[in-house]
C-alpha positions as CSV (number, residue, x, y, z in Angstrom):
1,M,119.3,-102.1,89.8
2,T,117.8,-102.2,86.4
3,L,114.4,-103.3,85.2
4,V,115.0,-105.7,81.7
5,T,111.5,-106.0,79.8
6,L,111.7,-108.4,76.8
7,T,109.0,-109.3,74.1
8,R,109.4,-112.5,73.2
9,S,105.8,-114.2,72.1
10,A,107.1,-117.6,70.9
11,L,108.2,-118.3,74.7
12,A,104.8,-116.9,76.2
13,G,103.3,-119.2,78.7
14,Q,106.7,-120.7,79.6
15,S,107.7,-120.4,83.1
16,G,110.9,-120.4,85.2
17,L,112.7,-118.7,82.7
18,T,116.2,-116.8,83.6
19,L,118.1,-114.3,81.7
20,D,121.8,-113.9,81.5
21,V,123.2,-110.5,80.8
22,L,127.0,-110.2,78.5
23,S,128.6,-107.6,77.6
24,S,127.8,-107.1,73.8
25,R,131.5,-107.1,72.3
26,Q,133.7,-109.6,74.3
27,R,130.3,-111.3,75.7
28,L,131.8,-111.5,79.1
29,P,129.0,-112.0,82.2
30,I,127.6,-108.8,83.6
31,E,124.6,-110.5,85.8
32,T,123.4,-114.4,85.8
33,G,120.4,-116.3,86.4
34,I,117.9,-113.3,86.5
35,S,114.3,-114.6,87.1
36,L,112.2,-113.2,84.3
37,S,108.1,-113.0,85.0
38,E,105.2,-112.7,82.3
39,G,103.6,-109.6,83.3
40,A,101.3,-109.8,79.7
41,T,101.5,-112.7,77.0
42,G,105.0,-112.9,75.8
43,V,106.0,-110.0,78.0
44,F,108.8,-110.8,80.3
45,S,110.5,-108.6,83.0
46,G,113.4,-108.9,85.4
47,T,115.6,-106.9,87.9
48,S,119.4,-107.2,87.5
49,P,120.9,-106.1,90.5
50,T,123.8,-104.1,88.1
51,T,122.7,-101.1,86.5
52,L,122.9,-101.1,83.2
53,N,123.8,-98.0,81.0
54,G,121.4,-98.1,77.7
55,T,124.3,-99.4,75.8
56,L,123.6,-102.6,73.9
57,Y,124.1,-106.0,75.5
58,V,123.6,-109.7,74.9
59,L,121.0,-111.6,76.7
60,E,120.5,-115.3,76.8
61,I,117.2,-116.4,78.0
62,R,117.3,-119.9,79.3
63,D,114.7,-122.5,80.7
64,S,114.2,-124.1,84.1
65,G,117.1,-126.6,83.3
66,G,119.6,-123.5,82.1
67,N,119.3,-124.7,78.7
68,L,120.0,-121.8,76.6
69,L,116.3,-121.1,74.3
70,E,117.2,-118.0,72.8
71,T,120.0,-114.9,72.4
72,V,119.0,-111.4,71.9
73,V,120.9,-108.1,71.1
74,H,119.0,-105.4,73.4
75,R,119.4,-101.9,75.0
76,V,118.9,-102.0,78.2
77,G,118.8,-99.4,80.4
78,P,118.4,-95.6,80.2
79,V,118.8,-94.4,76.6
80,P,122.1,-92.5,76.4
81,P,121.1,-88.4,74.8
82,T,121.9,-89.5,71.4
83,H,120.3,-88.9,67.6
84,A,117.0,-90.8,67.6
85,S,118.4,-92.6,64.4
86,D,120.8,-94.2,66.6
87,H,118.5,-96.3,68.9
88,M,119.1,-99.3,67.9
89,P,115.6,-102.3,67.7
90,D,116.0,-105.6,68.9
91,G,117.7,-108.1,67.0
92,T,118.6,-111.9,67.3
93,A,121.4,-113.9,66.9
94,D,123.5,-114.0,63.2
95,Q,121.5,-110.9,62.3
96,V,122.6,-107.5,61.3
97,L,121.2,-104.0,61.5
98,V,120.8,-101.7,58.5
99,H,119.0,-98.4,58.2
100,N,116.4,-98.1,55.7
101,G,116.3,-94.4,55.6
102,T,114.3,-93.6,58.8
103,E,115.3,-96.0,61.2
104,F,117.7,-99.2,62.3
105,I,116.0,-102.6,61.6
106,S,117.5,-106.2,62.1
107,T,117.6,-108.2,58.8
108,N,119.3,-111.4,57.5
109,P,122.9,-111.2,56.1
110,E,121.9,-112.5,53.0
111,V,119.8,-110.2,52.4
112,L,123.1,-107.8,52.5
113,S,124.7,-110.4,50.2
114,N,122.1,-110.2,47.7
115,N,122.5,-106.5,47.4
116,V,126.3,-106.5,47.0
117,N,125.6,-109.0,44.4
118,N,122.9,-107.2,42.8
119,D,124.0,-103.5,43.0
120,I,127.8,-103.4,43.4
121,Q,129.5,-106.4,41.4
122,G,128.7,-108.8,38.4
123,Y,129.6,-110.4,35.6
124,Y,128.5,-110.5,32.1
125,G,129.9,-113.8,30.4
126,L,129.7,-115.0,26.3
127,L,130.6,-118.4,25.5
128,T,131.1,-119.9,22.2
129,N,129.5,-124.0,21.3
130,F,133.1,-125.1,22.8
131,Y,131.1,-125.3,25.9
132,F,128.3,-127.3,25.1
133,V,127.1,-129.9,23.0
134,G,129.3,-130.4,19.9
135,A,132.5,-128.5,21.2
136,T,132.9,-126.0,18.4
137,P,134.5,-123.2,19.2
138,T,134.0,-120.1,16.7
139,V,137.1,-119.7,14.2
140,T,138.9,-117.1,12.8
141,E,141.6,-117.5,9.7
142,I,144.4,-114.9,9.8
143,D,145.7,-114.7,6.6
144,T,148.7,-113.1,5.2
145,D,146.9,-109.4,4.8
146,D,146.2,-109.9,8.5
147,I,149.6,-110.3,9.7
148,D,150.8,-108.0,12.3
149,T,147.6,-106.1,12.1
150,W,145.0,-105.4,14.6
151,I,142.0,-107.4,13.7
152,D,138.3,-108.2,14.8
153,V,137.4,-111.8,15.7
154,N,134.4,-114.0,14.8
155,F,132.4,-115.1,17.8
156,D,129.4,-116.9,17.5
157,I,127.7,-116.9,21.0
158,D,126.0,-120.1,21.7
159,T,121.8,-120.1,22.2
160,L,122.5,-121.1,25.8
161,G,126.0,-118.8,26.2
162,T,124.7,-115.7,27.3
163,F,125.2,-115.0,31.1
164,D,124.3,-111.4,32.2
165,N,124.8,-111.0,35.8
166,R,125.6,-107.4,35.3
167,P,125.1,-104.8,38.5
168,D,121.6,-103.7,38.5
169,T,122.7,-100.2,37.2
170,M,123.8,-101.6,33.9
171,K,120.9,-104.0,33.7
172,S,118.4,-100.8,34.0
173,A,120.5,-98.7,31.8
174,Q,120.7,-101.4,29.0
175,S,118.8,-104.8,28.9
176,V,121.2,-106.2,26.8
177,G,124.6,-106.2,27.6
178,H,126.2,-106.0,23.9
179,E,126.1,-105.2,20.8
180,G,126.8,-106.8,17.1
181,T,126.3,-110.1,15.8
182,G,129.9,-111.7,16.3
183,T,131.0,-111.5,12.8
184,Q,134.9,-109.7,11.7
185,A,132.1,-107.1,10.1
186,D,129.9,-106.8,13.2
187,P,132.1,-107.4,16.4
188,I,130.8,-107.9,20.2
189,L,130.8,-104.6,21.8
190,L,129.9,-104.7,25.4
191,S,128.2,-101.3,26.0
192,L,129.6,-99.8,30.0
193,E,126.3,-97.7,30.2
194,G,125.2,-97.6,34.0
195,L,128.9,-97.4,35.4
196,T,130.4,-94.6,36.7
197,Q,133.9,-93.4,37.4
198,T,134.0,-95.5,40.5
199,A,133.5,-98.8,38.3
200,S,136.5,-101.1,37.4
201,C,137.1,-104.2,35.4
202,N,138.3,-107.3,34.6
203,F,138.4,-109.0,31.6
204,R,139.0,-112.6,30.3
205,A,139.2,-114.5,27.2
206,S,139.5,-117.9,26.1
207,L,140.9,-119.5,23.1
208,T,143.7,-121.2,21.0
209,F,145.7,-120.3,18.4
210,E,147.6,-122.6,15.9
211,P,150.2,-120.8,13.7
212,D,151.3,-121.7,10.3
213,V,154.6,-120.7,11.3
214,D,157.4,-121.3,13.8
215,E,158.2,-118.7,16.4
216,A,154.5,-116.9,16.3
217,Q,153.6,-114.3,19.0
218,L,149.9,-113.4,19.1
219,E,149.0,-110.1,21.2
220,T,145.4,-109.4,22.4
221,R,143.8,-106.1,23.3
222,L,140.4,-104.0,24.0
223,L,139.8,-101.6,22.0
224,F,137.2,-98.3,23.6
225,N,135.1,-96.3,22.1
226,R,134.5,-92.9,24.0
227,H,131.4,-91.6,24.7
228,S,130.7,-87.9,23.3
229,G,132.0,-85.2,24.0
230,T,135.4,-86.2,25.3
231,T,139.0,-84.6,24.4
232,P,140.4,-86.8,22.7
233,S,137.6,-88.5,21.1
234,D,139.6,-91.2,19.4
235,D,139.5,-95.0,20.3
236,F,142.0,-96.2,22.6
237,P,143.4,-99.9,23.7
238,I,145.0,-101.7,26.2
239,A,147.2,-104.6,25.1
240,D,149.2,-107.6,25.7
241,V,151.3,-109.8,24.5
242,S,149.4,-113.4,25.1
243,L,151.4,-116.3,23.3
244,N,155.1,-116.5,22.5
245,M,154.8,-119.8,20.2
246,S,158.4,-121.5,20.3
247,N,157.4,-125.3,20.0
248,G,156.6,-125.7,16.3
249,A,153.8,-124.7,14.1
250,D,150.4,-126.4,13.2
251,I,150.4,-126.8,17.2
252,E,147.3,-125.4,19.0
253,Y,148.3,-123.2,22.1
254,D,146.0,-122.4,24.6
255,A,145.9,-119.3,26.3
256,E,143.3,-117.0,28.6
257,P,144.6,-113.5,28.4
258,M,143.1,-111.5,31.5
259,L,143.3,-107.2,31.2
260,S,141.9,-104.9,33.8
261,F,140.5,-101.4,33.3
262,F,139.1,-98.6,35.7
263,V,136.1,-96.4,33.8
264,G,137.6,-93.2,33.7
265,D,135.7,-90.1,32.4
266,T,135.5,-90.7,28.9
267,I,134.0,-94.1,28.8
268,D,131.3,-93.6,32.0
269,T,127.6,-93.3,31.9
270,N,127.4,-89.7,29.8
271,G,123.6,-90.0,29.3
272,V,121.1,-92.4,27.7
273,G,122.5,-94.4,25.1
274,D,126.0,-92.3,25.7
275,A,128.6,-94.1,27.3
276,G,131.9,-96.3,26.4
277,K,131.8,-99.7,24.7
278,C,134.7,-102.3,24.0
279,R,135.3,-104.7,21.6
280,F,138.0,-107.7,21.5
281,Q,140.7,-107.9,19.0
282,V,143.8,-109.9,18.3
283,R,147.1,-109.3,16.1
284,S,149.3,-112.4,15.4
285,T,153.4,-112.3,13.4
286,V,152.2,-115.2,11.1
287,E,149.0,-116.8,9.9
288,G,147.2,-119.3,11.7
289,T,143.7,-120.5,12.9
290,L,142.3,-118.6,16.5
291,R,139.8,-120.5,18.0
292,M,137.5,-118.4,20.3
293,R,135.8,-120.2,23.4
294,A,134.6,-117.5,25.6
295,L,134.4,-113.6,26.1
296,T,133.8,-112.7,30.3
297,W,134.1,-109.5,31.8
298,Y,134.2,-109.0,35.5
299,I,132.5,-105.7,36.7
300,Q,132.9,-103.9,40.0
301,S,130.4,-100.8,39.9
């Protein structure tokens, strides 16, 4: 026999309550119809004919008509000889247990979801006017001198076009996620400050290219600047062939290149104001017009 005691202030004053005891994993019935009596306000107790061994059980409290009032996850019986931190608190259905550094507490799963969103993953999105009133992308003209050469691009961020949902570690390190005005002479650079070597990123650009000559090819890349004290210390790229334009000249071809990378030991956070950076570049085999729409980094810290 095992005495079961529960404190449920919301049920105070109700009579005729019964208790069903179920296993915590399979939720198979162990005892049903245990009569509960209220010894003090909101404190109910009943005796299970079955000896309960101190593990977690699912307890279903029902009214006199057999209707389910509340489901509680509760440890019943002698506490097994384990560490004090292993002792689980009462919980209710659809909650989770987390450790706050001192003890386990019951909390809403939404809290954990928010922590994941804020601490572990996020994104940094920059949009030109293409997605707003006016629908005007930012233009970069590729002339004869630019052919077969990696060049920075113009990128005018719309006044409503910055979406800073970076992980909290990055926001704490740098309040603004990028530097540069978005001209070819002063291009957009994303700072990786706040990230460690456990982090990885996916990058997506949205653009179109209108070649002046048929059978053109457009490549895209991210060019990385390393932090101080690295060997080698020179910049390095990751690149992709994004467009093979074989349908003719003077046609606007769409592209959404995707590039993935991990944060290695030369571009992670080396100190305050000292971390890797990256910027977007293109290379074309012909003259033409590049129209930029968006730059987005998806970050897993």
